[in-house]
C-alpha positions in Angstrom: -29.8 15.5 72.2 -26.9 15.7 69.3 -28.7 19.0 68.4 -25.7 20.5 67.5 -24.9 17.7 64.6 -28.7 17.9 63.4 -28.1 21.4 62.7 -24.7 21.0 61.3 -26.2 18.2 58.9 -28.4 20.7 57.8 -26.1 23.8 57.0 -24.6 21.5 54.5 -27.9 21.2 52.9 -29.3 24.7 52.6 -33.0 26.0 51.3 -34.5 23.9 53.4 -37.8 26.7 53.7 -37.8 26.1 49.8 -38.0 22.5 50.3 -40.4 22.2 52.6 -42.5 24.8 50.6 -42.0 21.9 47.9 -43.4 19.8 49.6 -46.7 21.6 51.4 -47.3 22.4 47.3 -46.6 18.2 45.7 -43.8 20.5 43.5 -41.1 18.0 45.0 -39.3 14.9 43.3 -38.3 12.0 45.2 -34.7 12.9 46.6 -36.2 16.0 48.2 -38.6 13.6 50.2 -36.0 11.5 51.2 -34.0 14.4 52.2 -37.4 15.6 54.5 -38.3 12.1 56.1 -34.1 11.6 56.9 -33.6 15.1 59.1 -37.1 14.1 60.9 -35.5 11.2 61.6 -33.1 12.6 62.9 -34.6 14.9 65.2 -36.9 11.6 66.4 -34.3 10.0 66.9 -32.8 12.7 69.1 -35.5 13.5 70.9 -35.8 9.0 72.2 -31.8 9.3 73.1 -32.5 11.9 75.2 -35.9 10.5 76.9 -32.7 7.5 77.8 -30.6 10.2 79.9 -33.1 11.2 81.7 -33.9 7.0 82.8 -36.7 5.7 80.0 -35.9 2.2 79.0 -37.3 2.8 74.6 -34.3 0.5 73.4 -33.4 -2.8 74.7 -28.8 -2.9 75.8 -28.5 -4.8 72.7 -26.2 -4.4 69.7 -29.2 -4.2 67.8 -30.6 -1.1 69.8 -29.3 1.9 67.5 -31.8 -0.1 64.8 -34.5 -0.7 67.7 -34.5 4.1 67.9 -34.1 4.3 64.6 -37.4 2.1 63.6 -39.4 3.9 66.7 -38.4 6.7 64.7 -40.0 6.2 61.6 -42.7 4.6 63.5 -43.2 8.2 65.8 -43.4 9.9 62.1 -45.1 7.6 59.5 -48.1 9.4 59.6 -46.9 13.3 58.3 -46.0 11.7 55.9 -49.3 10.1 54.7 -50.4 11.7 51.5 -53.8 12.6 50.0 -55.2 11.2 46.9 -53.6 14.7 44.8 -49.7 13.4 46.8 -49.9 15.8 49.2 -49.4 15.5 53.0 -51.6 17.2 54.9 -50.0 16.5 57.4 -47.3 18.8 56.7 -49.5 21.7 54.8 -51.7 22.2 58.1 -48.7 22.8 59.7 -45.9 25.0 57.4 -48.5 26.7 55.4 -49.8 28.9 58.5 -47.0 29.3 59.9 -45.6 31.0 56.3 -48.7 32.8 55.6 -47.5 34.3 59.5 -43.7 34.8 58.1 -43.5 34.9 54.2 -40.0 35.0 54.7 -38.7 32.0 56.9 -34.8 31.5 57.3 -34.2 28.0 57.1 -33.2 28.2 60.7 -36.5 28.9 61.4 -37.6 27.1 59.5 -35.5 24.2 61.4 -36.5 25.3 65.0 -40.3 24.7 63.3 -39.8 21.4 62.3 -37.5 20.4 65.3 -41.0 21.7 67.2 -43.2 19.3 65.0 -41.5 16.5 64.7 -40.9 16.5 68.7 -44.7 17.1 69.2 -45.6 14.4 66.8 -43.0 12.0 68.3 -44.7 12.4 72.0 -47.7 11.4 70.9 -47.3 8.4 69.2 -44.8 7.4 71.6 -47.2 8.1 74.1 -49.9 5.9 72.3 -47.5 2.7 71.2 -46.5 2.1 74.7 -50.2 2.9 75.7 -51.1 -0.1 73.2 -48.1 -2.1 74.7 -48.8 -1.9 77.4 -52.9 -1.2 78.1 -52.9 -2.2 81.7 -50.4 -0.4 82.8 -51.6 3.1 80.9 -54.5 3.0 83.2 -53.0 2.4 86.8 -50.7 5.3 85.7 -54.2 7.5 84.4 -56.0 6.2 87.8 -53.1 7.1 90.1 -52.3 10.3 88.1 -56.3 11.3 88.6 -56.1 10.3 92.6 -53.0 12.4 92.8 -54.9 15.3 90.9 -58.4 15.6 93.0 -56.1 14.9 96.5 -55.8 18.2 98.6 -52.5 15.5 100.7 -50.1 13.7 97.7 -48.2 15.5 95.3 -46.0 15.0 92.1 -42.6 16.3 91.6 -40.7 16.1 88.1 -36.9 15.2 88.5 -34.3 14.4 86.3 -37.1 13.0 84.0 -39.3 10.7 86.2 -41.8 11.7 88.3 -41.9 10.7 92.6 -45.2 10.8 94.7 -45.3 12.6 98.5 -47.3 12.9 101.2 -47.6 16.6 102.6 -50.7 16.6 104.6 -49.9 21.2 104.8 -53.2 23.1 105.1 -53.8 25.6 102.3 -52.7 24.8 98.9 -51.3 22.0 97.5 -48.0 22.5 96.7 -44.7 24.1 98.9 -44.9 28.1 98.5 -41.5 27.5 96.8 -38.3 25.3 95.5 -36.9 25.3 99.0 -39.4 24.2 101.2 -39.7 21.3 99.1 -36.4 20.6 99.8 -36.4 21.1 103.1 -39.3 18.7 103.3 -38.1 16.3 101.1 -35.5 13.4 103.0 -33.2 13.2 100.0 -30.3 12.7 102.0 -31.9 8.8 102.7 -31.7 6.4 100.9 -34.4 5.0 99.4 -36.8 2.3 100.6 -35.5 -1.1 99.7 -37.8 -2.9 97.3 -39.1 -6.2 99.0 -39.5 -4.0 102.7 -41.6 -1.0 100.2 -43.7 -4.6 99.1 -44.5 -5.7 102.6 -45.2 -1.5 103.8 -47.8 -1.9 101.1 -49.3 -5.3 101.1 -49.3 -4.7 105.2 -51.5 -1.1 104.3 -53.5 -2.1 101.1 -57.4 -2.6 101.7 -58.9 -4.3 98.6 -62.0 -1.7 98.9 -59.5 1.4 99.6 -59.9 4.5 97.0 -56.7 4.6 94.7 -56.0 7.7 97.1 -56.4 6.5 100.0 -54.1 3.2 99.3 -51.4 5.8 97.8 -52.2 8.0 101.3 -51.4 4.5 103.3 -48.2 3.6 102.0 -47.1 7.3 102.1 -48.4 7.8 105.7 -46.2 4.1 106.5 -43.4 5.5 104.1 -42.9 9.3 106.6 -42.9 7.0 109.5 -39.9 4.8 108.2 -37.6 7.6 109.2 -34.7 6.2 107.9 -35.3 5.8 104.2 -36.7 8.8 101.7 -40.2 9.9 102.2 -41.1 9.8 98.4 -41.3 7.1 95.9 -41.9 7.1 92.3 -44.8 7.1 90.2 -43.4 3.9 88.7 -42.5 2.1 91.4 -46.6 2.8 92.7 -47.8 1.4 88.8 -45.5 -1.7 89.8 -47.0 -2.1 93.4 -50.9 -1.5 92.3 -49.7 -3.8 89.5 -49.0 -6.9 91.4 -51.2 -6.2 94.3 -53.1 -8.8 93.0 -50.2 -12.3 93.7 -49.9 -11.0 97.4 -53.5 -10.3 98.1 -56.6 -13.2 98.5 -59.6 -9.9 98.6 -58.1 -9.3 95.5 -58.7 -13.0 94.4 -61.9 -13.3 95.8 -63.0 -10.5 93.5 -62.1 -11.9 90.6 -64.3 -14.6 90.4 -66.7 -12.2 91.2 -69.2 -13.8 94.0 -69.3 -13.8 97.7 -67.2 -16.9 98.6 -68.4 -19.5 101.1 -67.0 -21.0 104.1 -66.7 -24.1 102.2 -64.8 -21.1 99.7 -62.5 -19.9 101.2 -61.4 -23.9 102.7 -61.2 -25.0 98.7 -58.8 -21.6 98.7 -56.3 -22.4 101.5 -56.0 -26.5 100.2 -55.2 -24.2 96.9 -52.5 -22.3 98.3 -51.5 -25.9 99.6 -50.9 -27.0 96.9 -48.8 -24.5 95.1 -46.5 -25.0 98.0 -46.2 -28.5 97.6 -45.9 -27.8 93.1 -43.4 -25.4 93.6 -41.3 -27.5 96.5 -41.1 -30.1 93.5 -40.1 -27.5 91.1 -37.4 -25.8 93.4 -35.9 -29.4 93.4 -36.3 -29.1 89.8 -34.7 -26.0 89.0 -31.8 -27.2 91.4 -31.3 -30.9 89.8 -31.3 -29.9 86.3 -30.5 -26.2 86.0 -28.0 -26.0 89.0 -26.2 -28.5 89.1 -25.5 -28.3 85.6 -25.2 -24.6 85.5 -27.4 -23.8 83.3 -28.5 -21.3 85.5 -27.4 -18.8 88.3 -28.2 -19.7 91.8 -30.0 -15.4 91.3 -31.7 -16.0 88.3 -32.8 -20.0 90.0 -35.0 -17.9 92.2 -36.4 -15.2 90.5 -38.1 -17.6 88.3 -39.1 -19.7 90.8 -40.6 -16.8 92.5 -42.5 -15.4 89.1 -43.3 -19.8 89.1 -45.4 -19.1 92.3 -47.1 -16.3 89.9 -48.4 -17.9 87.4 -49.7 -20.8 89.7 -51.1 -17.1 91.2 -53.0 -16.2 88.7 -54.0 -20.0 87.6 -56.4 -19.9 90.4 -57.6 -16.3 90.2 -58.2 -17.2 85.9 -56.2 -14.6 85.0 -56.9 -14.6 81.0 -55.2 -11.4 80.7 -51.7 -12.4 82.1 -49.0 -13.0 80.3 -45.3 -14.9 81.2 -43.0 -12.1 79.9 -44.8 -10.2 82.7 -44.9 -12.5 85.8 -40.7 -12.3 84.8 -40.3 -8.8 84.3 -42.1 -7.9 87.6 -38.4 -9.3 89.3 -36.5 -8.2 86.2 -37.9 -5.1 85.9 -35.2 -4.0 83.2 -36.3 -7.4 80.9 -37.0 -6.4 77.5 -39.8 -8.2 75.4 -37.1 -8.4 73.5 -34.3 -9.7 76.4 -37.5 -11.9 77.4 -38.1 -13.6 74.3 -34.2 -14.5 73.4 -32.8 -15.2 76.6 -35.7 -16.5 79.3 -38.5 -17.4 77.1 -37.9 -20.8 75.9 -36.7 -22.2 79.8 -38.8 -20.1 82.3 -42.2 -21.3 79.8 -41.5 -25.0 79.6 -41.4 -24.5 83.7 -44.4 -22.9 83.6 -45.4 -25.2 81.9 -44.8 -28.0 83.8 -45.7 -26.1 87.2 -49.6 -25.5 85.7 -49.5 -29.4 84.0 -48.3 -30.8 88.3 -50.8 -28.3 89.4 -53.4 -29.2 87.6 -53.0 -32.7 88.5 -54.4 -31.7 92.0 -56.9 -29.6 91.9 -58.2 -32.5 89.5 -58.3 -34.6 93.2 -60.7 -31.6 94.4 -63.1 -32.5 91.7 
């Protein structure tokens, strides 16, 4: 985490304890405040980079990534530097003055340790809040899955390299294996992960709309256990992805989204609309081929992804999903796509095609009226 660099930088500027005490008591100058903010930012950036080494996607893969992390770190620690009417920092005072009262003779090294704990804890809290605000739907799904697992006797989580994985174990007496060795023997780590497309098909086969979250997970993992050529566990991230997009592949989810009991006539209308989607998607592929593939404006792999995502856009339309977004439609097939990359590289072409597809689709819908 480059903590050694932070430590060495700090040792070049001694009297950290006195600096912190001055900030807490309001007897500080602007240079001292800047010095402490710079230190806090370095610690926060260090933690964010460490999370990225564990596989969490925090910044984009662009030349501006370092600047993004720097800005994000400042966002995460900003609340610590909120001032009251006396220009004091209440958050810093509450934390440090308690420590000073417990040990009036803190060394600079001990103060650095306390500072690192404070900054890392605050960065964790704010990072969670920022991502929750960016993706409230995803945060809700994660929460529901974790609650379902916690309340279940046979669904379990384990953490590895910063990621969480879910597995099914129906052993009696207890939620966890008695030892790590037993868990390692149970998990089929030597097998390959199940390909995403096969996993998605298995989830769709086993999914029942009226099942609880835990029942849906259990059905999928039972299927996974039976497929002995693959690992018998999946990442929490993949489960979230499956639940988020199940609406795109199940008619039952569509039926509940319009909040009414469908008549046989409604079912016929649904089938008719799905037929219209097929017609429109054929036309959109012809457009992709003539306008983008032959002119080499798009590689064939991306054209296929665009075509799949455009179909999802039309399904969102008939499901009346007001909260759907083009970015999420595309990200389902381009899992590492960031908002910034979408705006810079994909948005203009994909949203142009999406508008054309919706316009064409509405022509057929008007015929049904």
